[in-house]
C-alpha positions as CSV (number, residue, x, y, z in Angstrom):
1,M,2.5,-3.0,-16.9
2,I,0.4,-5.7,-15.2
3,P,-2.9,-6.3,-16.9
4,C,-6.1,-6.6,-14.9
5,I,-9.7,-7.7,-15.3
6,E,-12.1,-5.8,-17.6
7,D,-14.5,-3.3,-16.2
8,A,-17.9,-4.7,-15.1
9,S,-19.4,-1.5,-13.7
10,K,-22.4,-1.7,-16.0
11,Q,-23.5,-5.2,-14.8
12,T,-23.2,-7.8,-12.1
13,P,-20.5,-10.3,-13.1
14,E,-21.5,-13.9,-13.7
15,P,-19.8,-16.2,-11.1
16,V,-18.2,-18.6,-13.6
17,K,-17.8,-16.5,-16.7
18,A,-14.2,-15.8,-17.7
19,R,-13.3,-12.2,-18.6
20,K,-10.9,-10.7,-21.1
21,I,-7.7,-9.3,-19.8
22,R,-6.4,-6.1,-21.2
23,P,-4.0,-3.3,-20.2
24,T,-5.7,-1.2,-17.5
25,H,-5.4,2.0,-15.6
26,T,-3.1,1.6,-12.6
27,F,-3.5,3.3,-9.3
28,I,-1.2,5.2,-7.0
29,A,-2.8,4.7,-3.6
30,T,-3.7,7.7,-1.5
31,M,-3.7,8.1,2.3
32,T,-7.4,7.6,2.7
33,S,-10.2,6.3,0.6
34,P,-11.9,9.2,-1.3
35,S,-15.1,7.2,-1.4
36,Q,-15.6,7.9,2.3
37,H,-14.9,11.6,2.0
38,P,-17.3,13.4,4.4
39,S,-18.1,16.1,1.9
40,F,-20.4,13.7,0.1
41,I,-22.9,13.8,2.9
42,D,-22.7,17.6,2.9
43,Q,-23.1,17.7,-0.9
44,F,-25.8,15.0,-1.3
45,G,-27.7,15.3,2.0
46,P,-28.1,12.7,4.8
47,R,-28.0,9.0,4.0
48,E,-31.1,7.0,3.6
49,A,-31.5,4.7,6.5
50,M,-33.1,1.3,7.2
51,D,-33.7,0.0,10.7
52,Y,-33.3,-3.7,11.7
53,D,-33.1,-5.6,14.9
54,V,-29.8,-7.2,13.8
55,V,-27.5,-6.3,11.0
56,I,-24.8,-8.8,10.0
57,I,-21.8,-8.0,7.9
58,G,-20.7,-10.8,5.7
59,A,-22.7,-13.7,4.2
60,G,-20.2,-16.4,5.1
61,P,-20.7,-19.4,7.3
62,A,-20.7,-17.3,10.5
63,G,-22.9,-14.5,9.3
64,L,-25.5,-16.8,7.7
65,S,-25.6,-19.2,10.6
66,A,-26.2,-16.2,12.9
67,A,-29.0,-15.0,10.7
68,I,-30.6,-18.4,10.5
69,R,-30.4,-19.0,14.2
70,L,-32.0,-15.6,15.0
71,K,-35.0,-16.5,12.7
72,Q,-35.3,-20.0,14.1
73,L,-35.5,-18.6,17.7
74,A,-38.1,-16.0,16.7
75,E,-40.2,-18.7,15.0
76,Q,-40.0,-21.0,18.0
77,Q,-41.2,-18.2,20.3
78,G,-43.7,-16.7,17.9
79,R,-41.9,-13.4,17.7
80,E,-40.9,-11.1,14.9
81,I,-37.3,-10.2,14.4
82,S,-35.8,-8.3,11.4
83,V,-32.4,-9.5,10.2
84,C,-30.3,-8.1,7.4
85,V,-27.1,-9.5,6.0
86,L,-24.7,-7.4,3.9
87,E,-22.4,-9.2,1.5
88,K,-19.7,-7.3,-0.5
89,G,-19.4,-10.1,-3.1
90,S,-21.7,-10.2,-6.1
91,E,-23.5,-13.1,-4.5
92,P,-23.2,-15.2,-1.3
93,G,-20.2,-17.5,-1.9
94,A,-18.5,-15.3,-4.4
95,H,-15.7,-14.4,-2.0
96,I,-15.7,-17.7,-0.1
97,L,-12.5,-19.7,-0.3
98,S,-11.6,-22.7,1.8
99,G,-10.0,-26.2,1.4
100,A,-12.3,-27.6,2.7
101,V,-12.9,-30.6,4.9
102,M,-15.9,-29.8,7.0
103,D,-16.9,-31.1,10.4
104,P,-20.7,-31.3,10.3
105,I,-21.2,-30.8,14.1
106,A,-22.4,-27.2,13.8
107,M,-24.5,-28.0,10.7
108,Q,-26.1,-30.8,12.7
109,E,-27.0,-28.3,15.5
110,L,-28.3,-25.7,13.1
111,F,-30.3,-28.1,10.8
112,P,-30.7,-31.6,12.3
113,D,-32.3,-32.6,9.0
114,W,-29.5,-31.1,6.8
115,Q,-29.2,-34.2,4.7
116,Q,-32.9,-34.3,3.9
117,R,-32.7,-30.6,3.1
118,G,-30.0,-31.3,0.5
119,A,-27.1,-29.5,2.1
120,P,-24.1,-29.9,-0.3
121,L,-22.0,-32.1,2.0
122,N,-21.7,-34.8,-0.7
123,T,-18.3,-36.5,-0.2
124,P,-17.5,-38.2,3.1
125,V,-13.8,-38.6,3.9
126,S,-12.7,-42.1,3.0
127,E,-9.0,-42.0,3.7
128,D,-6.4,-39.8,5.4
129,R,-2.8,-39.6,4.4
130,F,-0.1,-37.4,5.9
131,L,3.2,-37.1,4.1
132,F,6.5,-35.5,5.0
133,L,8.1,-34.3,1.8
134,T,11.7,-33.8,0.7
135,E,12.5,-32.6,-2.8
136,S,12.4,-36.0,-4.3
137,S,10.7,-38.3,-1.7
138,A,7.8,-38.7,0.6
139,V,7.5,-40.4,4.0
140,A,4.0,-41.4,5.0
141,T,3.0,-41.2,8.7
142,P,1.3,-44.4,9.8
143,N,-2.3,-43.6,10.7
144,W,-1.9,-44.9,14.2
145,L,0.6,-42.2,14.8
146,L,-1.5,-39.4,13.5
147,P,-2.9,-37.1,16.2
148,A,-6.7,-36.8,16.4
149,C,-6.5,-33.4,14.7
150,F,-5.4,-35.0,11.4
151,Q,-8.0,-37.8,11.4
152,N,-11.1,-36.9,9.4
153,H,-13.5,-39.8,9.8
154,G,-17.0,-38.5,9.9
155,N,-16.1,-35.3,8.0
156,Y,-17.0,-34.2,4.5
157,I,-15.0,-32.7,1.6
158,V,-17.0,-29.7,0.4
159,S,-17.0,-26.6,-1.7
160,L,-17.5,-24.1,1.1
161,G,-18.8,-21.6,-1.5
162,N,-21.6,-24.0,-2.4
163,V,-22.4,-24.6,1.3
164,V,-22.7,-20.9,1.8
165,R,-25.0,-20.5,-1.2
166,W,-27.2,-23.3,0.3
167,L,-27.1,-21.5,3.7
168,A,-28.2,-18.3,2.0
169,Q,-31.2,-20.1,0.5
170,Q,-32.2,-21.4,3.9
171,A,-31.8,-17.9,5.4
172,E,-33.9,-16.3,2.8
173,A,-36.6,-18.9,3.2
174,L,-36.8,-17.9,6.9
175,G,-37.2,-14.2,6.0
176,V,-33.6,-13.0,6.3
177,E,-32.9,-10.1,3.9
178,I,-29.6,-10.6,2.1
179,F,-28.1,-7.7,0.2
180,P,-25.2,-8.9,-2.1
181,G,-23.0,-6.4,-3.8
182,F,-23.1,-4.0,-0.9
183,A,-19.9,-3.5,1.1
184,A,-20.1,-2.2,4.6
185,A,-17.6,0.6,4.5
186,E,-18.1,2.5,7.8
187,V,-19.1,1.7,11.4
188,L,-21.8,4.0,12.8
189,Y,-21.6,5.1,16.5
190,D,-23.9,6.9,18.8
191,D,-22.9,9.8,21.1
192,Q,-21.8,7.3,23.8
193,G,-19.6,5.4,21.4
194,A,-21.8,2.4,21.0
195,V,-22.1,0.7,17.6
196,V,-25.5,1.5,16.1
197,G,-25.0,0.0,12.7
198,V,-23.0,0.5,9.5
199,A,-23.1,2.5,6.3
200,T,-22.6,0.9,2.9
201,G,-19.9,2.4,0.6
202,N,-20.7,5.2,-1.8
203,M,-21.1,4.1,-5.4
204,G,-20.1,6.0,-8.5
205,V,-17.0,7.7,-7.1
206,G,-14.4,8.5,-9.7
207,K,-10.7,7.6,-9.4
208,D,-10.0,11.2,-8.6
209,G,-12.3,11.0,-5.6
210,A,-15.1,13.1,-7.0
211,A,-18.7,12.0,-7.6
212,T,-19.5,10.9,-11.1
213,S,-22.9,11.1,-12.8
214,D,-23.6,7.6,-11.5
215,F,-22.9,8.6,-7.9
216,Q,-25.1,7.1,-5.1
217,L,-24.6,7.9,-1.5
218,G,-24.2,4.9,0.8
219,M,-27.1,3.8,3.0
220,A,-27.2,3.6,6.8
221,L,-28.4,0.3,8.3
222,N,-29.2,0.9,11.9
223,A,-29.5,-2.0,14.3
224,K,-30.0,-2.9,17.9
225,Y,-27.0,-5.2,17.5
226,T,-24.5,-5.5,14.7
227,L,-22.5,-8.7,14.1
228,F,-19.3,-8.5,12.1
229,A,-18.5,-11.6,10.1
230,E,-16.1,-10.3,7.4
231,G,-13.6,-13.1,7.5
232,A,-9.9,-12.9,8.3
233,R,-8.5,-9.4,8.8
234,G,-11.9,-7.8,8.4
235,H,-11.7,-4.2,7.4
236,L,-14.2,-3.0,10.0
237,G,-13.3,-5.7,12.5
238,K,-9.7,-4.4,12.5
239,Q,-11.0,-0.9,13.4
240,L,-13.3,-2.2,16.1
241,I,-10.5,-4.3,17.7
242,S,-8.3,-1.1,17.8
243,K,-11.1,1.3,19.0
244,F,-12.3,-0.9,21.8
245,R,-8.9,-2.4,22.6
246,L,-10.4,-5.9,22.2
247,D,-6.9,-7.4,21.9
248,A,-5.6,-6.0,25.2
249,G,-3.9,-8.8,27.2
250,K,-4.1,-11.2,24.2
251,D,-1.3,-12.7,22.2
252,P,-0.6,-11.0,18.8
253,Q,-2.9,-12.5,16.1
254,T,-1.1,-14.6,13.5
255,Y,-2.2,-15.4,10.0
256,G,-1.5,-17.6,7.1
257,I,-2.1,-17.2,3.4
258,G,-4.0,-20.1,1.8
259,L,-3.8,-20.6,-2.0
260,K,-6.1,-23.0,-3.8
261,E,-6.8,-24.4,-7.2
262,L,-9.7,-26.6,-8.3
263,W,-8.9,-29.3,-10.9
264,E,-10.8,-31.8,-13.0
265,I,-8.6,-34.8,-13.2
266,D,-8.4,-38.1,-15.0
267,P,-11.2,-40.3,-13.6
268,A,-8.7,-43.2,-13.3
269,K,-6.8,-41.1,-10.7
270,H,-9.8,-39.9,-8.8
271,Q,-10.5,-41.3,-5.4
272,P,-13.6,-39.7,-3.9
273,G,-13.0,-38.9,-0.2
274,L,-9.2,-39.1,-0.2
275,V,-7.6,-36.4,2.0
276,I,-3.8,-35.8,1.7
277,H,-1.9,-33.3,3.8
278,T,1.8,-32.7,3.6
279,A,4.6,-30.8,5.4
280,G,8.2,-30.1,4.5
281,W,9.3,-29.4,0.9
282,P,9.2,-26.9,-0.8
283,L,9.4,-24.8,2.3
284,D,12.5,-24.8,4.4
285,A,12.3,-26.4,7.9
286,D,12.1,-23.0,9.6
287,T,9.0,-21.8,7.7
288,Y,5.5,-22.8,8.8
289,G,3.3,-24.2,6.1
290,G,1.9,-27.3,4.3
291,S,-0.5,-28.5,1.6
292,F,-3.9,-30.0,1.2
293,L,-5.2,-32.2,-1.6
294,Y,-8.9,-33.2,-1.4
295,H,-10.8,-35.4,-3.8
296,L,-14.4,-34.2,-4.1
297,E,-17.1,-35.7,-6.3
298,N,-17.3,-35.6,-10.2
299,N,-13.5,-36.1,-10.7
300,L,-12.8,-32.7,-8.9
301,V,-9.7,-32.2,-6.8
302,A,-9.1,-29.2,-4.5
303,V,-5.4,-28.6,-4.1
304,G,-3.8,-25.8,-2.0
305,Y,-1.0,-24.6,0.0
306,V,-0.9,-22.6,3.3
307,V,2.1,-20.5,4.3
308,G,2.3,-18.9,7.7
309,L,2.7,-15.1,7.3
310,G,5.3,-14.9,10.1
311,Y,8.0,-16.1,7.6
312,Q,11.3,-14.3,7.7
313,N,12.8,-14.4,4.1
314,P,11.4,-11.4,2.1
315,Y,12.3,-13.3,-1.1
316,L,9.8,-16.0,-0.4
317,S,6.7,-16.1,-2.6
318,P,3.8,-18.2,-1.3
319,F,2.3,-18.4,-4.8
320,E,5.5,-19.8,-6.3
321,E,5.9,-22.3,-3.4
322,F,2.4,-23.6,-4.2
323,Q,3.3,-24.0,-7.8
324,R,6.5,-25.8,-6.9
325,Y,4.7,-28.1,-4.6
326,K,2.6,-29.5,-7.5
327,T,5.7,-30.7,-9.2
328,H,6.7,-33.1,-6.4
329,P,6.9,-36.8,-7.7
330,S,4.3,-37.9,-5.2
331,I,1.9,-35.2,-6.1
332,R,2.2,-34.3,-9.8
333,G,0.7,-37.6,-11.0
334,F,-2.7,-36.6,-9.8
335,F,-2.8,-33.6,-12.1
336,E,-1.1,-34.9,-15.3
337,G,-3.8,-35.1,-17.9
338,G,-6.1,-32.9,-15.9
339,K,-7.4,-29.4,-16.3
340,R,-7.2,-26.4,-13.8
341,L,-10.6,-24.8,-13.4
342,S,-10.3,-22.1,-10.8
343,Y,-7.8,-20.3,-8.5
344,G,-8.0,-18.2,-5.4
345,A,-6.2,-17.0,-2.3
346,R,-7.3,-15.8,1.1
347,A,-5.6,-15.0,4.4
348,I,-6.6,-17.2,7.4
349,T,-6.7,-16.2,11.0
350,A,-4.6,-18.8,12.8
351,G,-3.6,-17.5,16.2
352,G,-6.1,-19.7,18.1
353,L,-7.4,-19.2,21.6
354,Q,-4.5,-17.2,22.9
355,S,-5.0,-14.6,20.2
356,L,-8.8,-14.5,20.3
357,P,-9.8,-10.9,21.0
358,K,-12.6,-9.9,23.4
359,L,-15.7,-10.8,21.3
360,T,-18.1,-8.1,22.3
361,F,-18.3,-4.3,22.5
362,P,-21.3,-1.9,23.1
363,G,-23.7,-2.6,20.3
364,G,-22.1,-5.6,18.6
365,A,-19.8,-8.6,18.4
366,L,-17.2,-10.3,16.3
367,I,-18.0,-13.7,14.9
368,G,-16.2,-16.3,12.7
369,C,-12.8,-15.4,11.3
370,D,-13.3,-11.7,12.0
371,A,-12.5,-12.9,15.6
372,G,-10.3,-15.8,14.7
373,F,-12.1,-19.1,15.5
374,L,-10.1,-21.2,13.1
375,N,-8.7,-24.5,14.5
376,A,-5.3,-24.4,12.9
377,S,-4.4,-27.9,14.1
378,R,-7.4,-29.4,12.3
379,I,-7.1,-27.0,9.3
380,K,-10.8,-26.3,9.8
381,G,-12.8,-23.2,10.5
382,S,-16.2,-23.4,8.9
383,H,-17.8,-25.4,11.7
384,A,-16.2,-23.0,14.3
385,A,-17.5,-20.0,12.3
386,M,-21.0,-21.4,12.2
387,K,-21.0,-22.2,15.9
388,S,-19.7,-18.7,16.9
389,G,-22.5,-17.1,14.8
390,M,-25.1,-19.3,16.4
391,L,-23.8,-18.4,19.9
392,A,-23.8,-14.7,19.1
393,A,-27.3,-15.0,17.7
394,E,-28.7,-16.6,20.8
395,A,-27.2,-13.8,22.9
396,A,-28.6,-11.1,20.7
397,F,-32.0,-12.7,20.6
398,D,-32.2,-12.9,24.4
399,A,-31.2,-9.3,24.6
400,I,-33.8,-8.1,22.1
401,V,-36.5,-10.1,23.9
402,A,-35.5,-8.3,27.1
403,E,-35.9,-5.0,25.2
404,H,-32.2,-4.2,25.3
405,A,-30.3,-2.4,22.5
406,Q,-26.7,-1.3,21.8
407,D,-25.4,-2.7,25.1
408,E,-22.7,-5.4,25.4
409,L,-23.7,-9.0,24.6
410,T,-21.7,-10.4,27.5
411,T,-23.6,-13.7,27.4
412,Y,-22.1,-14.4,24.0
413,S,-18.7,-14.7,25.6
414,T,-20.1,-16.8,28.4
415,R,-21.9,-19.1,26.0
416,F,-18.6,-19.5,24.1
417,E,-16.6,-20.4,27.2
418,Q,-19.2,-23.1,28.0
419,S,-19.3,-24.6,24.5
420,W,-17.6,-27.5,22.7
421,L,-16.0,-24.8,20.5
422,H,-14.0,-23.4,23.4
423,E,-13.0,-26.9,24.5
424,E,-11.9,-27.7,21.0
425,L,-9.8,-24.5,20.7
426,H,-8.3,-25.1,24.1
427,V,-7.1,-28.6,23.0
428,A,-5.6,-27.0,19.9
429,R,-4.0,-24.0,21.6
430,N,-0.4,-25.1,21.4
431,F,-0.3,-26.3,17.8
432,K,0.4,-23.0,16.0
433,P,3.0,-21.6,18.5
434,A,4.7,-25.0,18.5
435,M,4.9,-25.2,14.7
436,G,6.3,-21.7,14.7
437,K,9.5,-23.2,16.2
438,G,10.3,-25.0,13.0
439,L,9.2,-28.2,11.3
440,Y,11.3,-30.7,13.4
441,L,11.1,-29.2,16.9
442,G,7.5,-28.2,16.2
443,T,6.5,-31.7,15.1
444,L,8.0,-33.1,18.3
445,L,6.2,-30.6,20.4
446,V,2.9,-31.2,18.7
447,G,3.4,-34.9,19.1
448,I,3.9,-34.5,22.9
449,D,1.0,-32.0,23.2
450,Q,-1.5,-33.8,21.0
451,V,-0.6,-37.5,21.3
452,L,0.9,-37.8,24.8
453,F,-1.3,-35.1,26.5
454,R,-4.2,-35.1,24.0
455,G,-4.2,-31.3,24.1
456,K,-4.4,-31.2,27.9
457,A,-0.8,-30.3,28.6
458,P,-0.3,-28.3,31.8
459,W,1.3,-25.4,29.8
460,T,0.3,-22.9,27.1
461,L,2.7,-21.7,24.5
462,H,2.4,-18.1,23.2
463,H,2.9,-16.1,20.1
464,Q,5.6,-13.5,20.6
465,H,5.0,-10.9,17.9
466,P,2.7,-10.0,14.9
467,D,3.6,-11.5,11.6
468,H,4.9,-8.3,9.9
469,L,7.7,-8.0,12.5
470,G,9.1,-11.4,11.5
471,L,10.4,-10.2,8.1
472,R,14.2,-9.8,8.0
473,P,16.2,-7.4,5.8
474,A,16.9,-8.7,2.4
475,A,20.7,-8.4,2.9
476,E,20.4,-11.1,5.6
477,C,18.5,-13.6,3.5
478,Q,19.2,-15.9,0.5
479,P,17.3,-15.1,-2.7
480,I,15.0,-17.9,-3.9
481,H,15.0,-18.7,-7.6
482,Y,11.7,-20.1,-8.8
483,P,11.3,-22.1,-12.0
484,K,9.2,-20.6,-14.8
485,P,5.7,-21.9,-15.1
486,D,5.1,-24.6,-17.8
487,N,1.4,-23.6,-18.2
488,V,0.4,-27.2,-17.8
489,L,1.0,-28.0,-14.2
490,T,2.3,-24.7,-13.0
491,F,1.1,-21.2,-13.9
492,D,1.8,-17.5,-13.4
493,R,-0.2,-15.1,-11.3
494,L,-2.0,-13.3,-14.1
495,S,-3.4,-16.5,-15.7
496,S,-4.5,-17.5,-12.2
497,V,-6.2,-14.2,-11.5
498,F,-8.0,-14.6,-14.9
499,I,-9.7,-17.9,-13.7
500,S,-10.7,-16.4,-10.4
501,N,-13.1,-14.1,-12.3
502,T,-11.9,-11.1,-10.4
503,N,-13.4,-7.8,-11.5
504,H,-13.4,-4.2,-10.2
505,N,-14.7,-1.1,-11.8
506,E,-11.5,0.4,-13.1
507,H,-12.8,4.0,-12.6
508,Q,-13.2,3.8,-8.8
509,P,-10.5,4.9,-6.3
510,A,-8.0,2.3,-5.3
511,H,-9.0,0.3,-2.3
512,L,-5.4,-0.5,-1.5
513,T,-4.1,2.6,0.2
514,L,-0.8,3.9,1.6
515,T,-0.4,5.8,4.8
516,D,2.8,7.3,3.4
517,S,3.5,7.0,-0.3
518,S,7.3,7.3,0.2
519,V,7.7,4.2,2.4
520,P,7.4,1.6,-0.3
521,V,10.7,2.8,-2.0
522,S,12.5,4.2,1.1
523,V,11.8,1.2,3.3
524,N,10.2,-1.8,1.6
525,L,12.3,-1.8,-1.5
526,T,15.6,-0.5,0.0
527,T,15.6,-2.7,3.1
528,Y,13.4,-5.7,2.3
529,G,13.8,-6.0,-1.5
530,G,10.1,-5.1,-2.2
531,P,8.4,-8.1,-0.6
532,E,4.9,-7.0,-1.7
533,Q,5.8,-8.1,-5.2
534,R,6.2,-11.6,-3.9
535,Y,3.7,-12.1,-1.0
536,C,0.8,-10.8,-3.1
537,P,-0.8,-13.8,-4.9
538,A,-2.5,-11.7,-7.6
539,G,0.2,-9.4,-9.2
540,V,-1.2,-6.3,-7.6
541,Y,2.1,-4.8,-6.6
542,E,5.1,-4.1,-8.8
543,Y,8.0,-1.7,-8.8
544,V,8.5,0.2,-12.1
545,E,10.9,2.9,-13.1
546,E,9.7,6.4,-13.7
547,S,12.2,9.1,-14.7
548,G,14.9,6.7,-13.7
549,Q,13.5,6.2,-10.2
550,P,11.7,3.2,-8.8
551,R,8.0,3.6,-7.9
552,L,5.5,1.2,-6.5
553,Q,2.6,0.6,-8.9
554,I,-0.6,-0.8,-7.5
555,N,-2.7,-2.7,-10.0
556,A,-5.8,-2.7,-7.7
557,Q,-8.1,-4.4,-10.2
558,N,-6.2,-7.6,-9.8
559,C,-6.9,-7.8,-6.1
560,V,-8.6,-11.0,-4.9
561,H,-9.3,-9.5,-1.4
562,C,-6.9,-11.9,0.3
563,K,-5.8,-9.2,2.8
564,T,-2.2,-10.5,2.8
565,C,-0.7,-7.0,2.1
566,D,-2.6,-5.5,5.0
567,I,-1.1,-8.2,7.3
568,K,2.5,-8.7,6.0
569,D,3.6,-5.2,5.0
570,P,6.6,-4.7,7.2
571,T,5.8,-1.1,8.2
572,Q,2.0,-1.6,8.2
573,N,1.8,1.2,5.6
574,I,-0.6,-0.6,3.3
575,V,-4.2,-0.4,4.4
576,W,-7.0,-2.4,2.7
577,V,-10.3,-0.6,2.5
578,T,-13.6,-1.6,0.9
579,P,-14.0,-1.2,-2.8
580,E,-17.4,-0.8,-4.4
581,G,-19.7,-3.7,-3.6
582,G,-19.8,-6.5,-6.1
583,G,-16.1,-6.2,-6.9
584,G,-13.4,-8.8,-6.3
585,P,-13.3,-12.5,-7.2
586,N,-16.3,-14.5,-8.3
587,Y,-15.3,-18.0,-7.2
588,A,-17.1,-21.0,-8.7
589,N,-17.2,-24.3,-6.7
590,M,-14.5,-23.1,-4.4
C-alpha cells in the first residue's frame, strides 16, 4: 500500500512544515463527486450567498493581476468596485509551481514602481547556457546561435510562489477580498445559461458521500462577471470550454508535465543568475521535453524537467526521467554536497495561439493558463498570465461602469488581439508543433522559424490530436528500466511527496474519479500496461491484487493537483474534481 500524508482536517497546514507519513485509507473513485450531491441543498436548505461585482477563481498571477487592475481602475476613477478572489490552496502561493524565469514586462505595467515596493524579483539573469545532452556528453550552443526565445537578458529568476504571495499583499491593500482554503466547485448559471458566479465546495462530507457532524454547505458567490484563473486544465475551465464550445475551430490543446525540485547547494558552486536549459538525453529523440536549472539567491537552485504529454511509450515515467537527468556528468556536479529542500509537479498548457480557446462567454472569461497563454518557446507564462488578467479586468471594469452584467466581455478578446501578448504568441506559434516532430527535425524547423524568419514565417504549423491519443499500446513499445534512487541525488515518489507538504483530509471523498470503474483494468492495464502508475508524479495510482485479480487503487491523499491524469488517461476515464479547500500541496519558495 502506498502511504500518504497525515490528516490535517483539524487545522490549516503550515506551508513549510513537513508531515509524518503513515499508512492511509485508500479510495476507489466513484463516477461523480459525492460532495456535490444535490440532496445536500434539499437537506440543509439554500446556500448562503455573497454578491460581488467580480469574482475571480484562483489566486495565481492571472487572478491577482486581474483583481489588482480592477481596483486600480476604480481608484483612478473614484468608483467603488467589489472584487473577491477564491483560492483552493491553504494560502496564495501554496499551489503555485513554476521554474521560473520571469519577464518583468507585465509587472512593470501593473506596478511601475515594483522595485520600490519590494517585489521579490531579486536575481537578474546573468548568463544563458543551452546544452544538447547525450548520455555521457554535452554540446553547448554558441550564444550567437541561440534564438531570441532562449535569451534571458533583462529577466529575473524568481520563486513564483513568493511573487504570488507579494501580489496577494498588494491586492489586499487595495481592498480585494481573498478567501484561501475555499475551492470553487461549481459554476452557477441563470435561466438564459449565462454564468452568474460559482459555489464553493461543501465541507465535512464523509468518504461515503454522506454529511458528517462537521458538514458545511458551500456558499454561492454571485457576480456580474466571473474570471476563471485556475491554471492548466482548470476543473471549471474544462467544463466551460465544453459547455460553450470555446474550442470550436481551434487546434487540440497540448500539455506538458513540469517537475521541479529546489536545492540548497555548495556556495562554491553557486552562480547567481545562471540559467541552463537542455534538450536530448535522457529522453529519446522522438519525445518532446527538456530541463531547466536556475540559480537563485542564497545558494538556492531550482531544477526541473518538462515532458510533453503527447509522448507515445506508456512505459515512460516523467518523474524517473527527471531523476535520471540529474545524474548527467554535466549536471550532477551542481548538486553533489547539496540538499534537496522541496519538490512539486504541475501540468502546463503549451498549445500556444493555435490552441487558445475563445476567451469569453456570457458572464465571464478565461485568463492565464486556464486559457493557455504560456509561451512554450520561451518557457515562460507568468508575464502572459498577468497580462491576460489585466486585459480581462479592463474589459470587465468598462462593462460594469456601463452598467452591464452577465453579458459577453468581447472587448477582452479585442484588447488581447491588439496587445504585445498576442504578438509574442504569434511569433512563438510554430515552436511546439515543430518540436512535436522530434528533436532533430524540430530543432531544424525552430531554427528556420525563429532565427531565419524571426517568428514571422508565412506558414503556421498545427497540432493534430490531443495528448491522450498519442499513447501507443504497450505491446508496440519497449519497456524502460529506470535505476533505483540513491536517496542522495535521486529519489522516489513518496519521499518527494513528503517534502511537497501535501495534505488532504483522509475522510473526504476521493477527488480523482472514474467514469467507468472497469476501464482501468480492461483497457489501461490490458492494452497500455497501466500507464497511470508511471505518468503520475506522486504515487497516486497503483495496481494491486484482490482475490487474485488486479484492481486500480487510488491513493488520493498523495495528489499534488498536477492534473496529469486528467490529461493523459488514454480513455479520458479519469476526471479530476475539486477536493475540500485547503488540501493539496503547500509549496515553500517554489
